[in-house]
C-alpha positions as CSV (number, residue, x, y, z in Angstrom):
1,X,0.0,0.0,0.0
2,X,1.5,3.3,-1.0
3,X,2.2,5.9,1.7
4,X,1.0,9.5,1.3
5,X,4.6,10.5,0.5
6,X,4.7,7.8,-2.2
7,X,2.1,9.6,-4.2
8,X,4.1,12.8,-4.5
9,X,6.9,13.2,-7.0
10,X,10.5,13.5,-5.5
11,X,10.5,17.2,-6.6
12,X,7.1,17.8,-5.0
13,X,8.3,16.1,-1.8
14,X,11.5,18.2,-1.8
15,X,9.3,21.4,-2.2
16,X,7.2,20.3,0.8
17,X,10.2,19.7,2.9
18,X,11.7,23.0,1.9
19,X,8.5,24.8,2.7
20,X,8.2,23.2,6.1
21,X,11.9,23.9,7.0
22,X,11.6,27.4,5.6
23,X,8.7,28.1,8.0
24,X,10.7,26.7,11.0
25,X,13.7,28.7,9.9
26,X,11.8,32.0,9.5
27,X,9.9,31.5,12.8
28,X,13.1,30.7,14.8
29,X,15.1,33.5,13.1
30,X,12.5,36.1,14.1
31,X,12.2,34.8,17.6
32,X,16.0,34.7,18.2
33,X,16.4,38.2,16.7
34,X,13.8,39.5,19.1
35,X,15.5,37.9,22.1
36,X,18.9,39.1,20.9
37,X,17.9,42.7,21.0
38,X,18.3,42.9,24.8
39,X,21.8,41.5,24.4
40,X,23.1,44.4,22.3
41,X,25.2,46.6,24.4
42,X,28.4,48.7,23.9
43,X,30.4,45.7,24.9
44,X,28.3,43.4,22.7
45,X,27.1,45.4,19.7
46,X,26.2,42.3,17.8
47,X,24.4,40.7,20.8
48,X,25.0,37.0,21.2
49,X,27.3,36.9,18.1
50,X,29.7,39.3,19.9
51,X,29.8,36.8,22.8
52,X,30.4,33.9,20.4
53,X,33.3,35.7,18.9
54,X,34.7,37.2,22.2
55,X,37.7,34.8,22.0
56,X,39.1,35.7,25.4
57,X,37.9,35.6,29.0
58,X,38.5,39.3,29.3
59,X,36.2,40.1,26.4
60,X,33.6,37.5,27.6
61,X,33.7,39.2,31.1
62,X,33.1,42.6,29.6
63,X,30.1,41.3,27.7
64,X,28.7,39.4,30.7
65,X,29.2,42.5,32.9
66,X,27.3,44.6,30.3
67,X,24.2,42.4,30.5
68,X,21.5,42.8,33.2
69,X,20.2,39.7,35.0
70,X,17.2,39.8,32.5
71,X,19.7,39.9,29.6
72,X,21.6,36.9,31.0
73,X,18.3,35.0,31.2
74,X,17.6,36.0,27.6
75,X,21.1,34.8,26.6
76,X,20.3,31.4,28.2
77,X,17.0,31.2,26.3
78,X,18.8,32.1,23.1
79,X,21.3,29.3,23.6
80,X,18.5,26.9,24.4
81,X,16.6,27.8,21.3
82,X,19.8,27.7,19.3
83,X,19.9,23.9,20.0
84,X,16.8,23.6,17.8
85,X,18.0,26.3,15.4
86,X,21.3,24.5,14.8
87,X,19.3,21.6,13.3
88,X,17.0,23.8,11.3
89,X,19.3,26.3,9.5
90,X,21.9,23.8,8.2
91,X,19.0,21.6,6.8
92,X,17.4,24.6,5.3
93,X,20.6,25.7,3.6
94,X,21.3,22.2,2.5
95,X,17.9,21.8,0.9
96,X,18.2,25.1,-0.9
97,X,21.7,24.3,-2.1
98,X,20.7,20.8,-3.2
99,X,17.6,22.1,-5.1
100,X,19.7,24.7,-6.9
101,X,22.4,22.2,-7.6
102,X,20.0,19.7,-9.2
103,X,18.4,22.4,-11.2
104,X,21.7,23.8,-12.6
105,X,23.7,20.6,-13.3
106,X,27.3,20.5,-14.3
107,X,30.0,22.2,-12.2
108,X,27.3,24.1,-10.3
109,X,25.8,20.7,-9.3
110,X,29.1,19.2,-8.1
111,X,29.9,22.3,-6.1
112,X,26.4,22.6,-4.7
113,X,26.3,19.0,-3.5
114,X,29.6,19.4,-1.7
115,X,28.5,22.7,-0.1
116,X,25.1,21.3,0.8
117,X,26.7,18.4,2.5
118,X,29.4,20.4,4.2
119,X,26.9,23.0,5.7
120,X,25.5,20.2,7.9
121,X,28.8,20.4,9.8
122,X,27.6,23.7,11.3
123,X,25.4,21.7,13.7
124,X,28.1,20.0,15.8
125,X,30.3,23.1,15.9
126,X,27.3,25.2,16.9
127,X,26.4,22.7,19.7
128,X,29.9,22.8,21.2
129,X,29.9,26.6,20.9
130,X,26.5,26.8,22.7
131,X,27.8,24.6,25.6
132,X,30.9,26.9,26.0
133,X,28.7,30.0,26.1
134,X,26.1,28.5,28.5
135,X,28.9,27.4,31.0
136,X,30.3,30.9,30.9
137,X,27.0,32.5,31.6
138,X,26.4,30.1,34.5
139,X,29.9,30.0,36.0
140,X,31.7,33.0,34.6
141,X,34.3,33.7,31.9
142,X,37.0,31.2,31.1
143,X,39.9,31.5,28.7
144,X,39.4,27.9,27.5
145,X,35.7,28.2,27.0
146,X,35.9,31.6,25.3
147,X,38.5,30.2,22.9
148,X,36.5,27.1,22.2
149,X,33.4,29.1,21.5
150,X,35.3,31.4,19.2
151,X,36.9,28.5,17.3
152,X,33.6,26.7,16.9
153,X,31.8,29.9,15.8
154,X,34.5,30.7,13.3
155,X,34.2,27.2,11.7
156,X,30.4,27.4,11.8
157,X,30.4,30.8,10.1
158,X,32.8,29.6,7.5
159,X,30.5,26.7,6.5
160,X,27.4,28.9,6.8
161,X,28.8,31.7,4.6
162,X,30.1,29.3,2.0
163,X,26.6,27.9,1.7
164,X,25.0,31.3,1.6
165,X,27.5,32.4,-1.1
166,X,26.8,29.3,-3.2
167,X,23.0,29.8,-2.9
168,X,23.3,33.5,-3.8
169,X,25.5,32.9,-6.8
170,X,23.5,29.8,-8.0
171,X,20.2,31.7,-7.6
172,X,21.6,34.4,-9.9
173,X,22.7,31.8,-12.5
174,X,19.3,30.0,-12.2
175,X,17.4,33.2,-13.2
């Protein structure tokens, strides 16, 4: 007996997957942005991203000192939600990249499939980074944790921006 998914073409199923993940991505992005607004201070002009990229205990301490108790609670909520987000955004970027790669073919397809696979590596680096940030919010700044968060964030952003660059370029070519 065929399943409901079995009655949909592979392209139709991919569109439904992309639509569902796009909804989750957009919802979580807006929610995280709203929470992050209270984290933007002179010491953390980019909110949680400033904390991710602090790199040293001294910079982490300055950021944490600039946050009120309510802002620290918001930072913890942001990190908790980011554990869901770190599954959603790599899958979203991967689905977009794969869809464009299949549509374009040739070298664009080869590059797109590599990028769409590599972007999934954002998730473990983001998870390790989140843990390092949570521990610093709870226990105070640490040179080791600040450095670990920075390294993981840097790798995550490299994969993320490589995927975004591919998607942007492939979207222009696909027009």
